[in-house]
C-alpha positions in Angstrom: -19.9 -39.2 74.9 -19.2 -35.8 76.3 -18.0 -35.1 79.8 -20.0 -32.5 81.8 -17.8 -29.7 82.8 -18.2 -28.2 86.3 -17.1 -24.6 86.6 -15.2 -23.9 89.9 -14.1 -20.4 90.6 -10.5 -20.3 91.9 -8.8 -17.3 93.6 -5.1 -17.0 94.3 -4.4 -15.8 97.8 -0.6 -15.6 97.0 1.2 -14.5 93.9 3.2 -17.8 93.7 0.1 -20.1 94.1 -0.9 -22.4 91.2 -4.5 -23.3 90.3 -5.3 -27.0 90.4 -4.9 -28.7 87.0 -5.1 -32.1 85.4 -1.9 -33.6 84.1 -3.8 -35.7 81.6 -7.2 -34.7 80.0 -9.5 -36.3 77.5 -11.4 -39.6 77.4 -8.8 -41.4 79.5 -7.7 -38.4 81.6 -7.0 -38.1 85.3 -9.7 -38.6 87.9 -8.3 -35.8 90.0 -6.5 -32.5 89.5 -3.1 -31.8 91.1 -2.8 -29.4 94.1 0.4 -27.5 94.5 2.3 -26.4 97.6 2.5 -22.6 97.8 5.5 -22.8 100.2 8.2 -25.2 101.1 8.0 -27.3 104.3 10.0 -30.2 105.8 8.0 -32.9 107.6 9.9 -34.7 110.4 9.1 -38.3 110.9 5.6 -38.7 112.4 4.8 -35.0 111.9 1.4 -33.8 110.7 1.1 -30.3 109.2 -1.2 -28.3 107.0 0.5 -27.4 103.7 -0.6 -24.2 102.2 -1.8 -24.2 98.6 -2.4 -20.4 98.5 -5.8 -20.8 96.8 -9.5 -20.6 97.7 -12.2 -22.2 95.6 -15.9 -21.5 95.1 -17.8 -24.7 94.3 -21.4 -24.7 93.0 -23.9 -25.9 95.6 -24.1 -29.3 93.7 -20.4 -30.2 94.1 -17.5 -30.3 96.6 -14.1 -32.1 96.6 -12.0 -34.7 98.3 -8.3 -34.2 98.8 -6.5 -37.5 98.0 -2.9 -38.8 98.2 -0.5 -38.6 95.3 0.9 -42.1 94.7 4.5 -40.7 94.3 4.3 -39.1 97.8 2.5 -42.0 99.4 5.2 -44.4 98.4 7.6 -42.1 100.2 5.4 -42.3 103.4 3.4 -39.1 103.0 -0.4 -39.4 103.3 -3.2 -36.9 103.4 -5.8 -36.6 106.1 -9.0 -34.5 106.7 -9.7 -34.2 103.0 -13.4 -33.1 102.6 -14.1 -29.7 101.1 -17.8 -28.7 101.3 -19.5 -26.5 98.7 -19.9 -23.6 101.2 -16.2 -23.4 102.3 -14.4 -20.3 100.9 -11.1 -20.3 102.9 -7.7 -21.4 101.8 -7.3 -25.0 100.7 -4.7 -26.6 103.0 -3.5 -30.1 102.6 -3.2 -32.0 105.9 -0.1 -34.2 105.4 1.4 -36.8 107.8 4.9 -38.3 107.4 4.7 -42.0 108.1 8.3 -42.6 107.0 11.3 -42.8 109.4 13.1 -39.8 107.7 12.3 -36.2 107.1 10.6 -35.4 103.8 10.9 -32.0 102.0 8.1 -30.5 100.0 9.2 -27.5 97.9 7.1 -24.6 96.8 5.5 -25.6 93.5 5.5 -29.4 94.2 2.4 -31.4 93.6 1.3 -32.2 97.1 -2.1 -33.9 96.7 -4.9 -34.5 94.3 -8.3 -32.7 94.2 -11.2 -35.0 93.3 -14.4 -33.2 92.4 -17.5 -35.0 93.7 -21.2 -34.4 93.3 -23.0 -33.6 96.6 -25.7 -36.1 97.4 -27.7 -35.4 100.6 -29.2 -38.5 102.3 -31.8 -39.0 104.9 -30.9 -41.5 107.6 -33.7 -43.6 108.9 -33.3 -45.5 112.2 -34.5 -49.1 112.0 -34.5 -52.1 114.3 -32.7 -54.4 111.8 -31.1 -54.4 108.4 -31.8 -56.6 105.4 -29.5 -59.6 104.9 -26.8 -59.3 102.3 -24.1 -61.7 101.0 -21.3 -59.9 102.8 -23.2 -59.5 106.0 -21.2 -57.9 108.8 -17.8 -58.9 107.3 -15.5 -55.9 107.2 -11.7 -55.6 107.2 -10.2 -58.8 105.9 -13.5 -60.3 104.9 -12.2 -61.4 101.5 -9.2 -63.2 103.0 -6.6 -60.5 102.5 
């Protein structure tokens, strides 16, 4: 089985910027590529900032990306927000990071700050209806499985 390769053009906006890359490739490789901070920042407790990656990307019209947490940072209380990159966006990729921990957290230039998950763009048509078909889960949402 071969994996289809999607070509994404990447432009460095700063000399020190690093292009996204996968730490592990091949049949059991990573689901997302690492994004790197282009400059150092310190996040105070409860702070939210945009961390510069120093890169811009050109996606084909069929694909975009989601910016996701890195587990090593999430365990320290850093989480990403606002992580949808549409195919038509050509500006700098910034990672919106919030510090949920009670202490300041330092991100150094060159640190892996998030993951970039490439997704296929699917456009849907939303049809308004008076009712929805029954399903086993029904309206059960958060905590519906007992956890």
